[in-house]
N, C-alpha and C positions, 0 to 999 in steps of 0.2 A: 392513511400515511402513518398512524401511531401504531396500528396491527404490523406493518412491513417492519419498522424500526425495531419492535419489540422480540420479532421472528427473527431477525438477522441478529439480534445482542445473543440469542439462546442457538445460535448455529454450533453442532458439534465440533468443529476445526476452528472455529474464530481464534481462541487464542493462539495457535499454530500458526495461524495466518497472519496475526498480527506481529507474533513472534519472528517468523519468517521477514516479513516487510522491516520492522525495525532492524534485525539483522544486516539486511540486503540496504538498507539504508546508513549503515554503519560501514560497510565494505565498500558504497559508493562514495561515502563520503572522506574516505581515507585512498581510495585509487582512484574515482573519477568515474570506474566502471564495474559491471559485476553486480547489479542488482539481480539479475535474472538469473542468473547462477545459482544464487541463492534462494531466491523467491520460487521460482516457476518449478524446480521440482517437489518444494511443499506443498504451494498451491495446488499441484497434480494431483495429490492424493487427495486431497476435499473438493476440488471443483472439476468441470470439465476443461480439456485442454486451450478453449477457446474463452472459457470465462478466464481463466488464468491470465493469459495474456491479455485480453484485455482489463484486468484489475490491474495487472500490472503496466500498462499503459494510462491509465487514468492516474493511476498513484503517482509515476512519475511525472506526468504534466500537472497533478497539481501540486505535489513537492516541490516541482522547480519554480513554479510560480511563487510559493512560499518562501521559498529562500534565497532565490535571487534578487538584489538589490534594483536600485534605478539604474546602475552603470553596468549590470551586468555580472558583476563578482558576486562570489557566495558571501551572505551575510553571517554572522554567528551563528544560526542555524535557530531550528525551530524546536520546541518544547517536546517530552516525551509525548504529553498529552496531544500536541499538534500532531505528531506522526500517527497516533493511535486513532484520531479523527480521520486522516487521510485513507488509512489503509481500511478502516471500517465503510467510509464513504464508497473507496475504489472496490471493499469487498461487495457492497449492495448494488452498485451499478452493475456489477458483473452478473451480478445474479437477476438481475430485474429481466423480467419476460415479459 
């Protein structure tokens, strides 16, 4: 488990993927849609198309669970560190074979 995490931290495109996930989250926060328009083109450079879509779906599910309150409304939002961990976990699950 530790070796897998260590390998995923030194993936060549990890910084670009985390940046695209963060910008995609900002776009979604302001408009309510558009995460895929930002994330998928960048993720397709480093991942297969199926892995990029899987990473987006996992990231969207985890971020939605983290941001939505009990009544379904959007709370203040996660910190930058929270978004990075969600992106890293989504990336790791997408590359899992």
